[in-house]
MARMARPA-841353 format. One record per residue: residue in three letters; z, y, x of N, C-alpha, C in turn. Coordinates in steps of 0.05 Angstrom, whole numbers, padded with zeros to 5 digits, always signed. Atoms other than C-alpha are relative to their C-alpha. Example, Ala and Ser with C-alpha at 12.3 -4.5 7.8 and 13.67 -1.06 7.14 Angstrom:
REM residues 2
ALA+00000-00024+00018+00156-00090+00246+00000+00024+00018
SER-00001-00024-00016+00143-00021+00273+00014+00022-00015
REM end
This chain:
REM residues 131
UNK+00001-00028+00017-00001+00001+00001+00004+00032+00021
UNK+00001-00026-00018-00017+00072+00027+00011+00022-00016
UNK-00003-00021+00017+00004+00135+00007-00020+00023+00012
UNK+00021-00009-00004-00052+00172-00005+00001+00036-00014
UNK-00002-00029+00011-00059+00252-00014-00033+00006-00009
UNK+00025-00008+00015-00124+00269-00062-00005+00027-00009
UNK+00003-00025-00001-00152+00338-00056-00027+00000-00017
UNK+00023-00009+00012-00202+00351-00112+00005+00020-00022
UNK+00001-00026+00015-00214+00416-00152-00010-00010-00030
UNK+00003+00006+00025-00238+00378-00210+00017-00021-00013
UNK-00023+00008+00018-00188+00351-00255-00011-00028-00007
UNK+00007+00028+00011-00225+00292-00285-00012-00017+00024
UNK+00003+00020-00026-00248+00266-00218+00022-00012+00009
UNK-00022+00006-00015-00186+00271-00189+00025-00020-00023
UNK-00017+00014+00028-00151+00237-00259-00015-00031+00008
UNK+00011+00031-00002-00205+00177-00249+00006-00013+00027
UNK-00002+00009-00030-00196+00169-00175+00028-00010+00003
UNK-00029+00007-00004-00122+00170-00178+00006-00029-00012
UNK-00003+00025+00016-00120+00116-00232-00018-00027+00014
UNK+00011+00020-00017-00171+00073-00189+00021-00007+00025
UNK-00017+00003-00025-00122+00083-00128+00026-00011-00003
UNK-00018+00011+00013-00068+00067-00169-00003-00032-00008
UNK+00006+00032+00010-00095+00001-00194-00004-00016+00029
UNK+00002+00016-00023-00114-00019-00122+00030-00008+00014
UNK-00022+00001-00014-00042-00011-00107+00016+00024+00016
UNK-00006-00022-00024-00037+00057-00068+00022+00018-00021
UNK-00014-00023+00014+00014+00113-00087-00015+00027+00009
UNK+00025-00025-00008-00033+00177-00091+00019+00027-00014
UNK-00005-00025+00009-00009+00251-00099-00025+00008+00000
UNK+00018-00015+00001-00056+00298-00119+00003+00031+00002
UNK+00003-00030-00002-00075+00370-00100-00022+00011-00015
UNK+00016-00011+00017-00115+00414-00146-00026+00018+00018
UNK+00013-00016-00020-00147+00447-00082+00002+00002+00023
UNK-00009+00003-00032-00153+00456-00007+00028+00015+00012
UNK-00029-00016-00005-00095+00507-00005+00022-00012-00002
UNK-00020+00016+00010-00051+00463-00044+00000-00024+00018
UNK+00002+00021-00018-00075+00406-00007+00017+00005+00025
UNK-00011-00010-00024-00051+00438+00057+00031+00002+00004
UNK-00031-00005-00003+00017+00454+00040+00012-00023-00005
UNK-00016+00022+00004+00026+00385+00015+00001-00020+00023
UNK+00002+00012-00025-00001+00357+00079+00021+00004+00016
UNK-00028-00008-00018+00045+00400+00119+00027-00005-00005
UNK-00024+00003+00006+00103+00383+00081+00007-00029-00004
UNK-00002+00029+00015+00093+00305+00073-00014-00015+00019
UNK+00016+00023-00021+00068+00247+00115-00021-00015-00019
UNK+00019+00018+00016+00005+00211+00087-00012-00021+00018
UNK+00009+00023-00016-00025+00152+00111-00025+00000+00001
UNK+00033-00003+00005-00099+00174+00084+00000+00026-00019
UNK+00003-00023+00015-00125+00240+00055-00030-00001-00008
UNK+00027-00003+00012-00185+00240+00013-00009+00024-00015
UNK+00009-00029+00007-00223+00307-00002-00023+00002-00009
UNK+00027-00014+00010-00275+00336-00041-00011+00019+00021
UNK+00002-00023-00015-00318+00380+00001-00008+00020-00010
UNK+00008-00026+00016-00345+00430-00047+00021+00006-00016
UNK-00024-00007+00012-00284+00467-00071-00001+00030+00009
UNK-00002-00020-00004-00265+00537-00078+00018+00011+00024
UNK-00017-00002-00021-00229+00572-00022+00001-00016+00022
UNK+00003+00023-00026-00209+00519+00029-00016-00024-00009
UNK+00025+00020+00011-00267+00468+00020+00011-00023+00022
UNK+00001+00025-00016-00267+00393+00048+00003+00003+00029
UNK+00001-00007-00028-00285+00414+00114+00030+00014+00010
UNK-00026-00012-00008-00227+00464+00126+00024-00019-00003
UNK-00017+00021-00007-00182+00408+00103+00000-00022+00021
UNK+00002+00021-00028-00202+00358+00155+00003+00017+00023
UNK-00007-00018-00027-00200+00416+00207+00023+00001+00006
UNK-00031-00007+00000-00132+00432+00187+00011-00025+00015
UNK-00007+00023-00011-00113+00359+00194-00002-00011+00031
UNK+00008+00008-00029-00148+00348+00264+00018+00017+00021
UNK-00007-00012-00025-00114+00406+00293+00040+00005-00007
UNK-00030-00003+00010-00040+00390+00260+00014-00015+00019
UNK-00021+00021-00013+00019+00348+00282-00015-00026+00002
UNK+00003+00030+00014-00013+00287+00249-00033+00003+00004
UNK+00027+00002-00005-00091+00293+00280-00010-00026-00004
UNK+00017+00027+00001-00103+00220+00275+00002-00011-00034
UNK+00000+00009+00025-00090+00218+00197-00025-00002-00015
UNK+00024-00003+00003-00150+00186+00173-00004+00021-00030
UNK+00003-00016+00020-00193+00233+00126-00027-00009-00006
UNK+00027+00004+00011-00248+00213+00078-00010+00021-00019
UNK+00016-00020+00013-00299+00265+00056-00014-00013-00026
UNK+00014+00004+00031-00327+00259-00023-00018+00024-00010
UNK+00018-00019+00006-00388+00293-00044-00022-00004-00018
UNK+00025+00008+00020-00444+00297-00099-00019+00019+00020
UNK+00020-00017-00016-00478+00344-00046+00002-00016+00030
UNK-00012+00023-00023-00483+00283+00014-00010+00029+00025
UNK+00010-00018-00028-00517+00343+00064+00022+00011+00008
UNK-00031-00016-00004-00446+00375+00062+00018-00022+00015
UNK-00021+00019-00014-00415+00310+00093-00006-00008+00028
UNK+00007+00002-00027-00447+00316+00161+00020+00013+00013
UNK-00023-00002-00012-00400+00322+00219+00019-00022+00008
UNK-00017+00024-00016-00350+00287+00260+00029+00003-00007
UNK-00031-00003+00002-00285+00313+00228+00009-00017-00024
UNK-00011+00021+00022-00282+00256+00175-00007-00024+00011
UNK-00002+00032-00007-00268+00179+00187-00020-00012-00018
UNK+00020+00017+00018-00310+00158+00128-00011+00030-00019
UNK+00013-00013+00020-00357+00195+00077-00005-00011-00020
UNK+00009+00018+00028-00373+00177+00006-00024+00017-00017
UNK+00016-00017+00016-00434+00206-00032+00009-00011-00036
UNK-00002+00009+00031-00419+00211-00112-00023+00001-00010
UNK-00017+00018+00015-00429+00176-00153+00003-00018+00022
UNK-00003+00023-00021-00396+00117-00112+00010-00021-00021
UNK-00013+00021+00013-00372+00050-00131+00027-00003+00008
UNK-00022+00010-00010-00303+00018-00128+00000-00014+00024
UNK+00004+00012-00028-00327-00022-00070-00003+00017+00011
UNK+00004-00020-00021-00353+00035-00034+00022+00016+00009
UNK-00028-00012-00004-00285+00070-00040+00015-00014+00017
UNK-00019+00018-00017-00248+00009-00014-00010+00002+00025
UNK+00005+00002-00025-00291+00001+00040+00001+00021+00021
UNK+00002-00032-00011-00295+00072+00061+00035-00005+00009
UNK-00026-00002-00009-00212+00066+00059+00009-00019+00022
UNK-00002+00021-00015-00214-00001+00099-00005+00016+00027
UNK+00015-00009-00025-00260+00032+00151+00019+00021+00009
UNK-00017-00021-00009-00220+00097+00156+00029-00008+00015
UNK-00024+00009-00011-00154+00059+00167+00002-00014+00025
UNK+00002+00013-00034-00179+00012+00221-00013+00011+00016
UNK+00008-00021-00026-00219+00058+00262-00002+00027-00003
UNK+00004-00031-00002-00197+00128+00259-00009+00015+00021
UNK+00012-00016-00019-00228+00177+00295+00021+00017+00016
UNK-00018-00014-00018-00198+00215+00354-00012+00029-00004
UNK+00011-00028+00000-00204+00290+00343-00012+00010+00021
UNK+00016-00006-00024-00251+00322+00390+00020+00012+00025
UNK-00022-00006-00023-00189+00359+00426+00015-00023+00014
UNK-00015+00016-00006-00155+00296+00432-00011-00026+00010
UNK+00016+00024-00013-00212+00249+00461+00003+00001+00027
UNK-00004+00005-00030-00205+00226+00533-00029+00010+00012
UNK+00018-00007-00018-00245+00261+00583-00005-00018+00022
UNK+00004+00014-00030-00274+00229+00646+00016+00012+00021
UNK-00016-00008-00016-00228+00234+00701-00018+00001+00025
UNK+00020-00004-00030-00263+00265+00767+00017-00006+00022
UNK-00017+00008-00024-00242+00232+00828-00007+00017+00026
UNK+00001-00024-00025-00229+00277+00890-00002-00017+00028
UNK-00010+00019-00023-00244+00238+00956-00022+00000+00026
REM end
């Protein structure tokens, strides 16, 4: 069971995803937008964050960038969007285009948890040898 933060400004989408994730055995807390999501992330520990990309104010990229520069930068982040060209970039551990199946969601969760990305600022750099 994972503790998941779900960030989406569309209440219907958020309610449906929360129900699906609950039925899959996860605990889900929802935020109605990026700003609320960041406040929740900063005040609690989550195993996974799922965020919509296109939101007013702080969008999904802003949410992911905040997480990557936080004290918990390895927290897996899944981006979801009905406009897949907004999913480009390396700040997400996994991305899903709307509409998606429950199987696509579970696969993305499994992939994000099993193979989290290293934030660019924390990736190892080659060591130069002197001699």
